[in-house]
C-alpha positions, 0 to 999 in steps of 0.5 A: 533806274537813271530816269529814276536818279534824274527825277530825284536830282530834279525834286531835290533842286526843286525842293532846295529852291522851294526852301530857299525861297521860305527862309529868306522870307524871315531875316535874321532881325526877325527871327532875332524875337524868337525864343528858342522854346518857341515851336517853329518849323525846322525850316526857320530853326536851325537850318536857316544859317546852315543851309545859307552857309554850306550853300549860300547862293546856289545856281538855279538858272538852267531851271529858271523860266521867264519872269520878271522882278520888283525891287524894294529899298527899305530904308529904317531906322536902324538899317537899310534893306533891299528885297527883289521881289518875284513878280509872279508869286509875289515872294522876295528871291533875295535880299540884303540888309546893312545897319547904319550908326545912331548918334545921340550927341545929348540926352534926347537927340538922335541923329544919322549920317544921311551920306552913311545911309545913302552909301549903304543904300547903294551897297545893298542894292549891289549885293542884293543884284549879285546875289540875284544873279548868282543864285537864279540867273536874274539880270538888272534888265528883269527888274522893271521898277523899284519902291522907296519906303523909308524912315518918316519925319527925319530931316536932311538938308543937303548941297543943290550944287555938290550934293552933300549933306549940310548938317546931320540928319535929325531923327524922327524920335529925336526930342532937341525940338521941345523949346521950339514946338513950346514957342510955336505953341505959345505963339497960337494960344497955347493950342497944339492942335492950331493946325490939325485941321490942315495937317492931321497933326499935332504940333510935336517934336515928331515932324520935320518943320520943328526940326526944320526951325531948329537947325535954321536956328542953331546953325550959322549960315544955314537959313540963309543958304536955304533962303538963297536957294542953295540947300534941298530939304528932304525927308529920307524918301527925297534924299534917296531918290535925288541920290538914286537919279543923280540929282534930276528929281527932288521929289516926294510922295503925299505920304512923306510930305503930310507928315512934315506939318507943312502939308495941306492934307486935304489939297496935298499940296504945300500951304503958304500959311504952314510955311510962314507960320514956320518961316520956311522958304518954299525953295527948298521943298521938293515936288510932291507926287502921288505915292503910286506912279508918281513921277520919281524918275529913273536910277542914273549911272553912278556918276564920276562925283560920287557925291551926285550919286546913281547906281550902275547896278540899276541904271535906267530902272523907274522908281516906280512908288514911295510910300512912308514905312508905315503906309508901306507895311499897311499896304503890305497887309492888304488893308484896302478896305475901311477899317481894315488895321495894322500895327507894326512893331519895330523901333516904335509901334504904329497903327494905321487904319484905313478910313477911305478917300476922305480925311477924318480928323481925330479927337482922341489924339490919333494923326490923320495922314494919307494912305496912298495916292495912285496917280490920277485917283483921289487919295486913301486916308488914315488914321495913325497911332505912333509909339516911339519906343517898342523894340527899341526899349529891348535894344536898350535893355540889351545895350544900356543894361546888359540884360542879354546879349540879344533881342533873342536872349531877352524874349527867352528870359521874358518866357521863363515867367508867367506874367511881369507880376505887376510890373509896368515899365513905360518907356517914354524916354523922349515923352509920349507920342499918341494917344497923349502927345506929352513931351514931358513925360519921361520913362518909368517903372512901377510896381516894383518889389524885392520879388521881382527879377530880370525876368520880369523886368523883359517881360514887362518891356514886352508887355509895354509894347502890347500895352502902348498898342491897345491904347491907340486900337481903343482910340481908333475905335473911339474916332470911328465909332465902332468896334474894331475886332481884328488887327493885323500885326507885323514887324520884328517882335510880331514873330515873338507869340507872348508879345502878340497873345498879350496884345490880343489879351489886352485889347480884346481883339483877335490879332492876325499874323501873316506868313511873311512879316517882311510887309513894309519891303512888300508893300512898296515892292507892290506899289512899284509893280502896279506903277508898271502893270506887274499888278493890275489890281489890288485884289490881286495883291490881297490874294497873295496876302496869306495868315500864318497864325490867328490870336484870339484873346484868353483872359476875362474882362475883369482881368483886362480891366485890371491890366488897362487900370495899372497900365493907366496909373503907370502912364499918369506917373510919367507925365509932367516929369519934365518942367520947362526949366529942365527942358530948356537945360537939356536943349 
């Protein structure tokens, strides 16, 4: 009898460990997108909060076998997350997350406080390590490497000596630089693609160089300080690496450098012609390193001067990889073969397609970008379609329109109607990104009748994410001159079956949803593990990826064509809404 009791206790402990690991794979931010009516495993519906609140971090250290871990610092547009991944299983075992403040000082402007982002990053690392220690007996020495993945293009300037931000960080989706872009385009004969062959990018408010120009033009003394070498520039990855290493490493990787309009994607170096075109002093720029196994340094102990950074919880741990967030998600989706595509539904939505080791310049409104580079190897490139507003439209309906108290409530509201009944919502709040690139566009709601209700509005907002992604998917097919038959999906909205099924319907493609939607954090964790030999080859990572659901197109071609036609009409009505004089007044 005693033997049976011991066996039962042992099995109970093992099942609790497995249950905990399943649950941490879907954070609250992802579950928020799932309507209550959606059929889910009991592990993911209801039992998550009760289990974690009753036994938050049950120690399992007596059963722990020797293992090693890699960490991922995932710094996004709305929050910062740190996760620990077990190298033997490839699964997340502990995590912590914090939101940061969004600042909107004027219509179309978006700012972040870089100091707050650093503080939150430090805090989530410490909190995750504490959880891992209490629940699994993991020590800092077990963490062999970390990777950093980040919101791209967001522009930070900081004092090289004090480590303090010199100004607010201008966020990637901020539209304040429209006049800067207009003037530069005019200087180059009205050609928005003047630098596309070098950068893979159009001239747009999206990219960092235009934000630097605006800062130098509008903040007194800032350009002089930059020219004197007093300031460092970087995207968020550079800022966090500088802080984590105690100011010893001012670096970036090829994926983030390529989003500045200052990097030549053919040489993967800062380009003198581009620096001259934007009048950016080279002395403020970080060193560009390969994404995987680049010289990013090791984490320092906390400095007596808090502004200089460091983190005692992971002191002496190597930073093994840096990847922009969408590149990390593509890596986490194991899109390692040319032609493989993923779409991430986050604040915006972003599609990337692996195109191999040669950059392919788009002729259909897409971006050409490095996907990743391993040290000593050629870079792998991608075509990308970036859509500015996806999940943030639901947040807008929640916060500004009070359409529901949460994303979950809005998803449930949308689920009460079979479709949007012809209602189309184009969320061009700050213009249109891929494949249109129109900063004169603004949001419109089309097809409204007295029949429509709040539920139809919610459904149209969810549909908008799929419509925009399908536009980019079609542009990718045209650029690649092939029919793309499958797309892998991730991000918070990907938990909503309505969104994913509508994407399959409107794109006429199979959509695969993985078991773990945390592909951004997982992707850079895999990359960091590759850098230190926790995984030896890409095939090992591919074997970890598992599909949870597959969605097949379920409408006829005639209906699909009519849906796409109505969306195109709505897009056309959003364009040209703001003329040059109005843009100057708003800026």
